[in-house]
NUTIDREN-395138 format. One record per residue (C-alpha): residue in three letters; x, y, z. Coordinates in nm, 4 decimals, decimal comma. Layout:
% residues N
r; east; north; up
Ala; X; Y; Z
...
***
This chain:
% residues 106
r; east; north; up
Unk; 0,5983; -2,9260; 1,4039
Unk; 0,6023; -2,9274; 1,0514
Unk; 0,4605; -2,6558; 0,8204
Unk; 0,1698; -2,8448; 0,6979
Unk; 0,0463; -2,9110; 1,0469
Unk; 0,1348; -2,5528; 1,1322
Unk; -0,1042; -2,4364; 0,8878
Unk; -0,3856; -2,6676; 1,0051
Unk; -0,3337; -2,5087; 1,3387
Unk; -0,4254; -2,1483; 1,2231
Unk; -0,7740; -2,0082; 1,2483
Unk; -0,7973; -1,7714; 0,9429
Unk; -1,1423; -1,6287; 1,0394
Unk; -0,9852; -1,5709; 1,3791
Unk; -0,6924; -1,3711; 1,2452
Unk; -0,8879; -1,1228; 1,0187
Unk; -0,9213; -0,8385; 1,2253
Unk; -1,2009; -0,6764; 0,9461
Unk; -1,5402; -0,6120; 1,1581
Unk; -1,8257; -0,7361; 1,0556
Unk; -2,0259; -0,4982; 0,7788
Unk; -2,3840; -0,4304; 0,8395
Unk; -2,5076; -0,4709; 0,4757
Unk; -2,7898; -0,2074; 0,4101
Unk; -2,9709; -0,1464; 0,0781
Unk; -2,8005; 0,1937; 0,0841
Unk; -2,4361; 0,0620; 0,1151
Unk; -2,4994; -0,2428; -0,1198
Unk; -2,5987; 0,0097; -0,3604
Unk; -2,3221; 0,2202; -0,3130
Unk; -2,0706; -0,0497; -0,3279
Unk; -2,2407; -0,1790; -0,6537
Unk; -2,2472; 0,1670; -0,8280
Unk; -1,8645; 0,2270; -0,7189
Unk; -1,7933; -0,1611; -0,8764
Unk; -1,9626; -0,0442; -1,2083
Unk; -1,7433; 0,3016; -1,2200
Unk; -1,4389; 0,0811; -1,1789
Unk; -1,5171; -0,1339; -1,4755
Unk; -1,5457; 0,1862; -1,6944
Unk; -1,2154; 0,3038; -1,5326
Unk; -1,3432; 0,5561; -1,2915
Unk; -1,3856; 0,5537; -0,9097
Unk; -1,5742; 0,7645; -0,6967
Unk; -1,4344; 0,6337; -0,3485
Unk; -1,8054; 0,6566; -0,2148
Unk; -1,7445; 0,4046; 0,0521
Unk; -1,4360; 0,2984; 0,2705
Unk; -1,1951; 0,0568; 0,0040
Unk; -1,1955; -0,2124; 0,3121
Unk; -1,5857; -0,2131; 0,2822
Unk; -1,5652; -0,2155; -0,0949
Unk; -1,3164; -0,4877; -0,0811
Unk; -1,5395; -0,6908; 0,1233
Unk; -1,8307; -0,6056; -0,0840
Unk; -1,6629; -0,7815; -0,3831
Unk; -1,5761; -1,0781; -0,2034
Unk; -1,8900; -1,1631; -0,0369
Unk; -2,1125; -1,0243; -0,3162
Unk; -1,9508; -1,0174; -0,6131
Unk; -1,7597; -1,3882; -0,5643
Unk; -1,4053; -1,2330; -0,5841
Unk; -1,0605; -1,3146; -0,4060
Unk; -0,8299; -1,0299; -0,3370
Unk; -0,4702; -1,0023; -0,4393
Unk; -0,2954; -0,7593; -0,2321
Unk; 0,0368; -0,6400; -0,3984
Unk; 0,2538; -0,3001; -0,4532
Unk; 0,2537; -0,3581; -0,8079
Unk; -0,0020; -0,1381; -0,9794
Unk; 0,0903; -0,2604; -1,3062
Unk; -0,0683; -0,6131; -1,2711
Unk; -0,2752; -0,7148; -1,5692
Unk; -0,2911; -1,0627; -1,5982
Unk; -0,2391; -1,2892; -1,2947
Unk; -0,0404; -1,5869; -1,3631
Unk; 0,1124; -1,8831; -1,1251
Unk; 0,4598; -1,8062; -1,0066
Unk; 0,6645; -1,9716; -0,7506
Unk; 0,6688; -1,7808; -0,4352
Unk; 1,0499; -1,8886; -0,3706
Unk; 1,0273; -1,9474; 0,0125
Unk; 1,1789; -2,2595; 0,1630
Unk; 0,8356; -2,4544; 0,2925
Unk; 0,7639; -2,7775; 0,1520
Unk; 0,4639; -2,6612; -0,0455
Unk; 0,6839; -2,2782; -0,1397
Unk; 0,8298; -2,4223; -0,4795
Unk; 0,4617; -2,4672; -0,6546
Unk; 0,3601; -2,2233; -0,8953
Unk; 0,0580; -2,0545; -0,7610
Unk; -0,1803; -1,7641; -0,7673
Unk; -0,2045; -1,5982; -0,4134
Unk; -0,5272; -1,4442; -0,3167
Unk; -0,7569; -1,4064; 0,0075
Unk; -1,1113; -1,3739; 0,0956
Unk; -0,9672; -1,1513; 0,3794
Unk; -0,9814; -0,7984; 0,2893
Unk; -0,7273; -0,6973; 0,5664
Unk; -0,5069; -0,9690; 0,4789
Unk; -0,5013; -0,8278; 0,1164
Unk; -0,4466; -0,4741; 0,2540
Unk; -0,1423; -0,6207; 0,4658
Unk; 0,0197; -0,7365; 0,1237
Unk; -0,0098; -0,4350; -0,0355
Unk; 0,1614; -0,2189; 0,1984
***
């Protein structure tokens, strides 16, 4: 099976082990406040990180990039260097999965 066919067989929603978040008004306000603090260079860690990341995806229309590099200032397309057929394209890798992003960050 070629790489493209293999990718089409994956069900990424099934692979994402993050539990569903019950978005209460209180939790939404907590996450929104944390996001506001982070934009000002602060953080209060008022909710679990994975919940906050899922908030960014679902309520702030963001994608996530997991990395061990804390110094990333600007995302620019880069070649991944893998040997797959589309691995030589310059891309910015991002995900709507908080758990997948966590995996790459670890």
